C-alpha positions in Angstrom: -50.1 -3.0 116.7 -47.7 -2.4 119.7 -44.1 -2.9 118.8 -41.3 -3.1 121.4 -37.6 -3.0 121.5 -35.4 -5.7 123.1 -36.2 -6.0 126.7 -37.8 -2.6 126.8 -41.3 -3.7 126.1 -44.1 -2.2 128.2 -45.2 -4.8 130.7 -42.1 -7.0 130.1 -42.3 -8.3 133.6 -46.0 -9.2 133.6 -47.5 -12.5 132.5 -47.8 -13.1 128.8 -49.3 -15.6 126.4 -47.1 -17.2 123.8 -48.4 -18.5 120.5 -46.5 -20.6 118.0 -47.8 -20.9 114.4 -46.5 -23.5 112.1 -47.8 -22.0 108.9 -48.8 -23.8 105.7 -50.4 -23.3 102.4 -53.8 -24.6 103.2 -53.9 -24.6 107.0 -51.9 -23.4 110.1 -51.1 -25.3 113.3 -51.5 -23.2 116.4 -50.1 -23.9 119.9 -50.7 -21.5 122.8 -48.7 -21.5 126.1 -49.0 -19.5 129.3 -46.1 -18.0 131.2 -45.4 -21.3 133.0 -45.2 -23.3 129.7 -48.5 -25.0 130.1 -50.2 -25.8 126.8 -53.5 -24.0 126.7 -54.7 -24.6 123.2 -53.7 -26.9 120.3 -55.6 -26.1 117.1 -55.5 -26.3 113.4 -57.0 -23.4 111.5 -57.7 -23.2 107.8 -56.0 -20.6 105.6 -59.4 -19.1 104.7 -61.5 -16.1 105.7 -63.3 -18.2 108.3 -60.0 -19.8 109.5 -58.3 -16.5 110.1 -61.4 -15.2 111.9 -61.2 -18.2 114.2 -57.5 -17.4 114.8 -58.5 -13.8 115.6 -61.1 -15.0 118.1 -58.6 -17.3 119.7 -55.9 -14.6 120.2 -58.5 -12.1 121.4 -59.7 -14.4 124.1 -56.6 -13.9 126.2 -56.4 -11.0 128.6 -52.6 -11.0 128.9 -50.2 -9.6 126.2 -49.9 -12.0 123.3 -46.6 -12.7 121.5 -46.6 -14.8 118.3 -43.7 -16.8 116.8 -43.8 -17.8 113.1 -41.1 -19.0 110.7 -41.6 -16.2 108.1 -41.5 -12.5 107.9 -44.1 -11.8 105.2 -47.2 -13.1 103.6 -50.9 -12.8 104.1 -50.9 -14.5 107.5 -48.1 -12.2 108.8 -49.8 -9.1 107.5 -53.0 -10.3 109.1 -51.3 -10.7 112.5 -49.8 -7.2 112.2 -53.4 -5.9 112.3 -54.0 -7.5 115.7 -52.7 -6.2 119.1 -49.9 -8.8 119.3 -46.1 -8.8 118.9 -45.0 -10.9 116.0 -41.6 -12.5 116.0 -40.0 -14.1 113.0 -38.0 -17.2 114.0 -35.4 -18.6 111.6 -36.1 -22.2 110.5 -32.6 -23.0 111.6 -33.3 -21.8 115.1 -36.5 -23.8 115.4 -34.8 -26.9 113.9 -32.1 -26.7 116.6 -34.6 -26.0 119.3 -36.4 -29.4 118.6 -33.4 -31.1 120.0 -34.1 -29.6 123.4 -37.3 -31.7 123.6 -36.6 -34.9 121.6 -33.4 -36.6 120.5 -35.1 -38.5 117.8 -35.5 -36.7 114.5 -39.3 -36.7 114.8 -41.3 -33.9 113.3 -45.0 -32.9 113.2 -46.9 -29.7 112.6 -48.3 -29.7 116.1 -44.9 -30.3 117.7 -43.3 -27.6 115.6 -45.9 -25.1 116.7 -45.2 -26.0 120.4 -41.4 -25.6 119.8 -42.0 -22.1 118.3 -44.2 -21.1 121.3 -41.9 -22.4 124.0 -38.7 -21.0 122.3 -40.4 -17.6 122.2 -41.3 -18.0 125.9 -37.7 -18.5 126.8 -36.1 -16.1 124.4 -38.5 -13.2 123.6 -36.6 -10.8 125.9 -33.6 -11.0 123.5 -35.5 -10.8 120.3 -37.1 -7.9 118.4 -40.7 -8.1 117.1 -41.4 -7.5 113.4 -42.3 -3.9 112.5 -45.0 -3.6 109.9 -43.7 -1.5 107.0 -45.5 1.6 105.8 -47.8 1.0 102.9 -45.4 2.9 100.6 -42.4 0.9 101.7 -44.4 -2.4 101.4 -45.4 -1.4 97.8 -41.8 -0.5 96.9 -40.6 -3.8 98.3 -43.2 -5.8 96.3 -42.5 -3.9 93.1 -38.7 -4.2 93.4 -38.9 -7.9 94.2 -41.3 -8.6 91.3 -39.0 -6.6 89.0 -36.2 -9.0 89.9 -38.4 -11.9 88.8 -39.0 -10.2 85.5 -35.2 -9.8 85.1 -34.7 -13.5 85.7 -37.4 -14.4 83.2 -35.8 -12.0 80.7 -32.3 -13.6 81.1 -33.8 -17.1 80.7 -35.7 -16.1 77.6 -32.6 -14.5 76.1 -30.6 -17.6 76.7 -33.3 -19.7 74.9 -33.4 -17.3 72.0 -29.6 -17.3 71.7 -29.5 -21.1 71.6 -32.2 -21.2 68.9 -30.3 -18.6 66.7 -27.0 -20.4 67.2 -28.6 -23.5 65.8 -29.7 -22.1 62.5 -29.1 -18.2 62.1 -26.3 -16.7 64.2 -26.0 -13.5 62.2 -28.3 -11.4 64.5 -26.1 -12.3 67.5 -23.3 -10.3 66.0 -25.2 -7.4 64.7 -26.0 -5.1 67.7 -24.4 -4.7 71.1 -26.7 -7.2 72.8 -29.5 -9.5 71.9 -31.9 -8.2 74.4 -32.1 -4.8 72.7 -35.4 -3.9 71.0 -33.6 -3.3 67.7 -32.0 -6.7 67.7 -35.3 -8.4 68.5 -37.0 -6.5 65.7 -34.3 -7.7 63.3 -34.9 -11.3 64.3 -38.6 -10.9 63.7 -38.3 -9.1 60.4 -35.4 -11.2 59.0 -35.8 -14.6 60.8 -33.8 -16.7 58.2 -30.3 -16.4 56.8 -31.7 -16.0 53.3 -33.8 -13.0 54.3 -30.9 -11.4 56.2 -28.6 -11.9 53.3 -30.7 -9.6 51.1 -30.3 -6.7 53.5 -27.9 -4.1 52.0 -26.9 -0.7 53.3 -30.0 1.0 52.0 -32.4 -1.5 53.5 -30.5 -1.6 56.8 -30.7 2.2 56.9 -34.4 2.1 56.4 -34.8 -0.6 59.0 -32.8 1.5 61.5 -35.0 4.6 60.8 -38.2 2.6 61.1 -37.2 1.3 64.6 -35.6 4.5 65.9 -32.2 3.0 66.2 -30.1 5.4 68.3 -26.7 3.7 67.8 -23.8 5.5 66.2 -22.9 2.7 63.9 -23.3 3.4 60.2 -25.8 1.0 58.5 -23.1 0.0 56.0 -20.9 -1.0 58.9 -23.7 -3.1 60.4 -24.1 -4.9 57.1 -20.4 -5.7 56.9 -20.5 -6.8 60.6 -23.3 -9.3 59.8 -22.0 -10.8 56.5 -19.3 -13.1 58.0 -21.9 -14.7 60.2 -24.5 -15.5 57.6 -24.3 -19.2 58.3 -27.3 -21.4 57.5 -28.5 -24.8 58.8 -30.4 -27.3 56.6 -33.7 -26.2 55.1 -35.7 -28.4 57.5 -33.9 -27.2 60.6 -34.3 -23.5 59.6 -38.0 -23.9 58.9 -38.5 -25.6 62.2 -36.5 -23.0 64.2 -38.1 -19.8 62.7 -41.2 -20.1 64.8 -39.3 -20.5 68.1 -37.0 -17.5 67.2 -40.0 -15.3 66.5 -41.9 -16.4 69.6 -38.9 -15.9 71.9 -38.2 -12.5 70.3 -41.8 -11.5 71.0 -41.5 -12.7 74.5 -38.3 -10.7 75.0 -40.1 -7.6 73.7 -42.9 -8.1 76.2 -40.5 -8.5 79.1 -38.5 -5.4 78.0 -41.8 -3.5 78.1 -42.6 -4.9 81.5 -39.2 -3.8 82.8 -39.8 -0.3 81.6 -43.1 -0.2 83.3 -41.5 -1.4 86.6 -38.8 1.2 86.3 -41.3 3.9 85.8 -43.4 2.7 88.7 -40.3 2.6 91.0 -39.3 6.2 90.1 -42.9 7.3 90.9 -42.8 5.5 94.2 -39.4 6.9 95.1 -40.6 10.4 94.4 -43.0 10.1 97.4 -40.9 8.1 99.8 -39.3 10.0 102.7 -36.0 8.0 102.6 -35.4 8.5 98.9 -33.2 11.6 99.4 -30.9 9.7 101.7 -30.4 6.7 99.4 -30.1 8.4 96.1 -27.6 10.9 97.5 -24.9 8.2 97.3 -22.8 8.0 94.2 -23.4 4.9 92.1 -26.8 4.2 93.8 -29.5 4.4 91.1 -33.3 4.2 91.5 -33.6 0.4 91.2 -30.9 -0.3 93.7 -32.2 2.4 96.0 -35.7 0.9 95.9 -34.3 -2.5 96.7 -32.4 -1.3 99.7 -35.3 0.8 101.0 -37.7 -2.1 100.7 -35.4 -4.6 102.3 -34.2 -2.4 105.2 -37.7 -1.1 105.9 -38.8 1.8 108.1 -37.9 0.5 111.6 -34.6 2.1 112.6 -34.5 -0.2 115.7 -34.2 -3.2 113.5 -30.6 -2.3 112.8 -29.3 -0.7 116.1 -25.8 -0.7 114.8 -23.9 -0.8 111.5 -22.7 -4.3 112.4 -26.3 -5.5 112.4 -26.9 -4.2 108.9 -23.6 -5.6 107.7 -24.6 -9.1 109.0 -28.1 -8.8 107.4 -26.4 -7.9 104.1 -23.8 -10.7 104.4 -20.9 -8.3 104.5 -19.8 -9.2 108.0 -17.5 -12.3 107.9 -18.2 -15.3 110.1 -15.4 -16.2 112.6 -15.0 -19.8 113.7 -12.4 -20.2 116.6 -11.8 -23.3 118.6 -8.5 -24.1 120.3 -5.7 -23.3 117.9 -8.1 -23.1 114.9 -9.1 -19.7 113.8 -11.1 -19.3 110.5 -12.8 -16.3 109.0 -15.4 -17.3 106.4 -17.7 -15.8 103.9 -21.2 -15.2 105.3 -23.8 -17.2 103.3 -26.8 -16.7 105.6 -27.9 -13.2 104.5 -30.6 -11.2 102.8 -29.5 -12.0 99.3 -31.5 -9.2 97.7 -29.8 -6.7 99.9 -26.4 -8.3 99.3 -26.8 -8.2 95.5 -28.0 -4.6 95.6 -25.0 -3.5 97.6 -22.7 -5.6 95.3 -24.0 -3.8 92.3 -23.8 -0.4 94.0 -20.2 -1.1 95.0 -19.2 -2.2 91.5 -20.7 1.0 89.9 -19.3 3.3 92.6 -15.8 1.9 92.2 -15.9 3.1 88.6 -17.7 6.3 88.9 -16.7 7.7 92.3 -13.1 8.9 93.0 -13.1 8.0 96.7 -14.6 4.5 96.1 -12.1 3.9 93.3 -9.2 4.9 95.5 -10.4 2.5 98.3 -10.8 -0.3 95.8 -7.4 0.3 94.2 -5.7 0.5 97.6 -7.2 -2.9 98.6 -6.0 -4.4 95.4 -2.5 -3.1 96.0 -2.5 -4.8 99.4 -3.0 -8.1 97.6 -6.7 -8.6 98.0 -8.7 -10.3 95.2 -11.2 -8.4 93.1 -14.2 -9.7 95.0 -12.6 -9.3 98.4 -11.8 -5.7 97.6 -15.3 -5.0 96.4 -16.7 -6.6 99.6 -14.5 -4.4 101.7 -15.6 -1.3 99.8 -19.3 -2.5 100.1 -18.8 -2.8 103.9 -17.5 0.8 104.1 -20.4 2.1 102.0 -22.9 0.2 104.1 -21.5 1.7 107.4 -21.9 5.2 105.9 -25.4 4.3 104.6 -26.4 3.1 108.0 -25.3 6.4 109.6 -27.1 8.5 107.0 -30.3 6.3 107.3 -30.3 6.6 111.1 -29.8 10.4 111.0 -32.2 10.8 108.0 -29.5 13.0 106.4 -28.2 12.7 102.8 -24.7 11.6 102.1 -22.1 14.3 102.9 -18.6 13.5 101.7 -17.0 15.8 104.3 -19.0 14.5 107.2 -18.6 10.9 106.3 -14.8 11.1 106.0 -14.7 10.6 102.3 -11.0 11.1 102.1 -10.1 8.2 104.4 -8.8 5.4 102.2 -7.2 3.1 104.7 -9.3 0.0 105.5 
C-alpha cells in the first residue's frame, strides 16, 4: 500500500477517486466520487468473503489514485483495505457528524448519505490529513495482546468485587488474612476453608502446613496469620452460609483462572518485546515496565510521521489541555478526547516514576510546592516524560539523562 504525508503525496495534483465507506457489522455502504464531486457509484456490500471481493473489484476498476474514508482505524475491513493500493483515512465520527450539516440542516441520517458525506469530506480535506499506516505484524500482535490483557484485568477486577461481596455476606475472615484477595494464596484459602466453621479450626500448625503446601512466599509467621484472622470469624445464618459457599468457590476458581491468564499474557508480552525494534527505547525509561511499554508501542505504532511533533503525541495522549477563548473569556480545560489506553499507560508510568526516579520525584515535588494538585502535578510530569519519549522514539535512541536535560526541574 502506498502511504503519503500531508500534502506531499505522489501525484497530489492529479485527479483522484474518493470512496466513503459507512461500515457496519453485516454490510457496508459505499459511495464513490470523482474529483468534481460527481457520484459515480452507490452500493451496499456484504461483510462476507464475496462482499469484500466485490469491493476489491469496484476499487480496482478505477484508473486514478483511490483514497478511502472510513470512521474507524482498525478491524477486518480496515486491514483488508490496507492490502489494496489505496490510501485509507480514518475520519472521526465527530467530524463526519458536523460535516452532515454542510449538506442538510435537518437531522436526517442514512447509511447511504453518511457514505457520501465521508467521501465528499475526504475530497475537500485530504490534503490536510494523513492516511493510516498499517503497523508491522509484530506491532499489530503486540497491540492486540496488550489490549486483550486489559480486558482480562477488567474481568479480574469485576470477579474480585463479586467474590468480596459474597465473602462479606457470610465469611469475612479471608478478606483480612493476606495482603489482597486476588492473590493465589488467598483464593486457595477460600476454596479449602469456605465456611467460618472450617476456618475456625485452623491453628498455627495447620496454617503452616497450608502455607507450605501452596508455596506461600510472605514473611508473616503462620501464628500471626491465625491471630489476624480470628477477630473476623463472623458467621451468617446456616442457610445463608450454605447458599453462599458455592458462589465463593466458583468465583475463587474464576479468579485463579484469570490470574493464570494474566501470567500467560505477561509472558507473551515479554517474548514479543524481546523481538521488537523499539523495545530498547521504551524500556530504557525509569518506571516504564514491560506491560506499559507494550501498550505504548502498540498504540503509537511504527509510523513516525503520525506524530510529527511532541505536541501531536501529547494531544493523542490527552496531555495537551484544550484552550477555549472568546472575547474576554479564556478557559483551559482537561482534554477528554484522547487515546485512553495511551493516557492510562502514561498515567501509570508517571505515577511509578515519581516514586522511583529522582528527577521525576523532584519535578513532581516542585509542582506540588507551587500549589498544583496531585493529579495536575502528575499530568505535568507525564507531559514532560512524553516529550522526552517522543524525541527518543523519533531518533530511535534509548533514554539518556544527560542528553534529555534530566536535571531541569522547572516546568
